[in-house]
C-alpha positions in Angstrom: 132.1 70.5 176.5 132.2 72.4 179.7 128.3 72.3 179.8 127.9 68.7 178.9 130.4 67.9 181.7 128.3 69.9 184.3 125.3 68.0 183.3 127.3 64.6 183.6 128.6 65.6 187.0 125.0 66.9 188.2 123.1 63.9 186.9 125.8 61.1 187.3 128.6 62.2 189.8 129.4 58.8 190.6 130.4 58.1 187.3 131.7 61.8 186.3 132.6 63.8 189.3 136.2 62.2 189.4 138.4 61.2 186.7 138.3 57.7 186.9 140.7 57.2 184.5 143.9 57.9 186.6 146.3 54.8 187.0 146.6 53.3 190.5 150.4 54.1 190.0 149.7 58.0 189.8 147.7 57.4 193.1 150.9 56.9 194.9 152.5 59.7 193.4 149.6 61.8 194.4 149.6 60.6 198.0 153.2 61.6 198.6 152.7 65.0 197.0 149.7 65.7 198.9 151.7 64.7 202.1 154.6 66.8 200.9 152.0 69.8 200.6 150.2 69.2 203.8 154.0 69.1 206.0 154.8 72.5 203.9 151.5 74.2 204.8 151.7 73.0 208.4 155.3 74.6 208.7 154.3 77.8 207.0 151.4 78.2 209.5 154.0 77.6 212.5 152.2 74.3 213.2 149.0 76.3 214.4 146.2 74.0 215.8 143.8 73.5 212.8 140.2 75.0 213.1 137.3 72.5 214.2 135.8 73.0 210.8 138.8 73.1 208.3 136.3 72.9 205.3 134.5 75.9 206.4 137.8 77.9 206.9 139.0 77.3 203.2 135.6 77.9 202.0 135.5 81.3 204.0 138.9 82.2 202.2 137.4 81.2 198.9 134.8 83.7 199.4 136.8 86.9 200.7 139.9 86.0 198.9 141.7 87.0 202.3 143.5 84.8 204.2 143.4 84.7 208.1 145.1 82.9 210.8 143.0 79.6 210.1 143.4 79.7 206.4 146.8 77.5 206.4 146.2 75.1 209.3 142.7 74.3 207.8 144.3 74.1 204.3 147.0 71.6 205.7 144.2 69.5 207.4 142.1 69.3 204.3 145.3 68.3 202.6 146.1 65.7 204.9 142.6 64.3 204.7 142.6 64.2 201.0 145.9 62.1 201.1 144.7 59.8 203.5 141.1 59.0 201.5 143.4 58.6 198.3 145.5 56.1 200.2 142.7 54.5 202.0 140.5 53.5 198.5 143.9 52.9 196.6 142.6 54.4 193.4 139.9 56.7 192.1 137.8 53.9 190.7 137.6 52.5 194.2 135.9 55.4 195.8 132.6 54.4 197.0 129.5 56.2 195.4 128.5 57.5 198.6 132.0 59.3 199.1 132.5 60.7 195.8 130.7 64.1 196.2 132.9 64.8 199.6 136.1 63.5 198.0 135.4 65.9 194.9 134.4 69.2 196.8 137.6 68.7 199.2 139.7 68.3 196.4 138.0 71.5 194.6 138.3 73.6 197.6 142.1 72.7 198.0 142.8 73.2 194.7 141.1 76.6 194.5 142.6 77.8 197.6 146.2 76.8 196.9 145.7 78.6 193.4 144.7 81.8 194.8 147.4 81.3 197.5 150.2 80.9 194.6 148.7 84.2 192.9 149.8 86.3 195.6 153.0 87.9 195.4 153.7 88.1 199.0 152.4 84.6 199.9 155.7 83.7 201.9 156.5 80.6 200.0 160.0 80.1 198.2 160.5 79.1 194.6 160.8 75.1 195.4 157.5 75.5 197.8 155.6 77.1 195.2 156.6 74.4 193.0 155.6 71.9 195.3 152.0 73.4 195.9 151.9 73.7 192.1 152.4 70.1 191.5 149.8 69.2 194.3 147.2 71.5 192.7 147.9 70.3 189.1 147.2 66.6 190.7 143.9 67.9 192.2 143.0 69.4 188.7 143.9 66.2 186.9 141.2 64.5 189.4 138.4 67.3 189.1 138.8 69.1 186.0 138.8 66.8 183.2 136.6 65.9 180.1 136.5 62.4 178.5 137.6 61.5 175.1 134.1 60.3 174.1 132.8 63.9 174.9 135.5 65.6 172.9 134.5 63.3 169.9 131.1 63.8 170.1 130.9 67.6 170.3 133.5 67.8 167.4 130.9 65.8 165.4 128.1 67.8 166.3 130.1 71.1 165.8 131.1 69.5 162.2 127.3 68.2 161.4 126.3 71.6 162.6 128.6 73.6 160.2 127.9 71.2 157.1 124.3 72.1 157.8 124.0 75.9 158.3 127.3 77.0 156.6 125.7 79.2 154.3 124.2 81.5 156.5 127.5 81.7 158.3 129.5 82.2 155.0 127.0 84.6 153.7 127.3 87.0 156.9 130.8 87.1 157.3 131.8 87.0 154.0 129.4 89.2 152.4 127.5 91.5 155.2 130.6 92.7 157.1 132.0 94.7 154.1 130.7 96.5 151.2 132.7 93.9 149.0 133.1 90.2 149.2 135.8 88.8 151.3 138.7 87.7 149.7 141.2 85.1 150.3 144.0 87.3 151.7 141.4 89.1 154.0 139.9 85.6 155.2 143.7 84.5 156.0 144.6 87.5 157.8 141.4 87.3 159.9 141.7 83.8 160.8 145.2 84.3 162.0 144.4 87.3 164.0 141.6 85.2 165.4 143.9 82.3 166.4 146.3 84.5 168.0 143.6 86.3 169.9 141.9 83.1 171.3 145.0 81.6 172.2 146.1 84.6 174.2 142.8 84.9 175.9 142.9 81.0 176.8 146.8 81.3 178.3 145.5 84.1 180.4 142.3 82.7 181.2 140.1 85.4 179.4 136.5 84.6 178.3 136.1 85.7 174.5 133.6 84.7 171.8 135.0 82.9 168.9 132.2 84.7 166.6 133.0 88.1 168.0 136.6 87.9 167.6 136.5 86.6 164.0 134.0 89.0 162.8 136.2 91.8 164.3 138.9 90.4 162.3 137.0 90.5 159.2 135.8 94.2 159.6 139.4 95.1 160.4 140.4 93.7 157.0 137.9 95.5 155.3 138.5 98.8 156.5 142.4 98.3 155.9 141.6 97.2 152.5 139.4 100.2 151.9 136.6 98.2 151.1 134.0 99.8 153.3 131.9 98.5 156.1 128.0 97.9 156.1 127.4 99.4 159.3 123.9 97.9 159.7 125.5 94.7 160.1 128.2 96.0 162.4 125.8 98.0 164.3 123.8 94.6 164.9 126.9 92.8 165.9 127.9 95.6 168.4 124.4 95.7 170.0 124.6 91.5 170.2 128.0 92.0 172.0 126.7 94.8 174.4 123.3 93.2 175.2 124.7 89.6 175.9 126.1 90.1 179.1 123.1 91.9 180.9 120.6 89.6 179.2 122.4 86.5 180.3 122.7 87.8 184.0 119.1 88.6 183.8 117.6 85.1 182.6 120.2 83.2 184.7 119.1 85.0 187.9 115.5 85.2 187.0 115.5 81.3 186.2 117.6 80.9 189.6 114.8 82.7 191.6 112.1 80.6 190.0 113.8 77.2 190.4 114.5 78.0 194.0 110.8 79.1 194.8 109.9 76.0 193.1 112.1 73.3 194.4 113.7 74.5 197.6 
């Protein structure tokens, strides 16, 4: 779903860069929250004068992850610009095509900067202020980080059809080639419960995991606990795939980037 949304935003940004399903009534609340966050940030910065290029100052903070004297006044200015644009257009649907990318970029920069500020333990904000900034951050994410229902449905159907076609190979590998004995119902249930808990925890903490790797590890664990024994050739291949995936992906992505930059820059 994430990949599809990146493609849609890249190809048709005027339609998918912003969540146009947001109601007009929600925009009024968004503007009020934005103004409150702007005043809070200005007050926290001591009403310091904003830099000439607030977007550049916020972008610098996102790169270095270290706030400087320009960070808060720049973020306050950016927040005020977002509130002004939202109030001017009245709704997300009314944002003109030529302004969509700039509006989205401003929202993204502000949301990421606020997220980093709230993660710092010594950010200087009290609990009420942090709640206000968190609400504004969530409002920004609702406008930029979203997935339409039709994308979710299409991906679910595609995954279901793919499993219907290729299930034999999956079942044979997971059920017969990890352990020396066939997977039992109890072992399958245990592995699925562990996979569910692990993936849920990873999602809660924002950690990237592979569903296949987690489930395969759970099956291997049940085989070892049951004394069934492991087919080390399969386990070795799984381990090699896990170890090589990251560097191979880095090398391939970097090579494609250099190639495309050379061809199209």
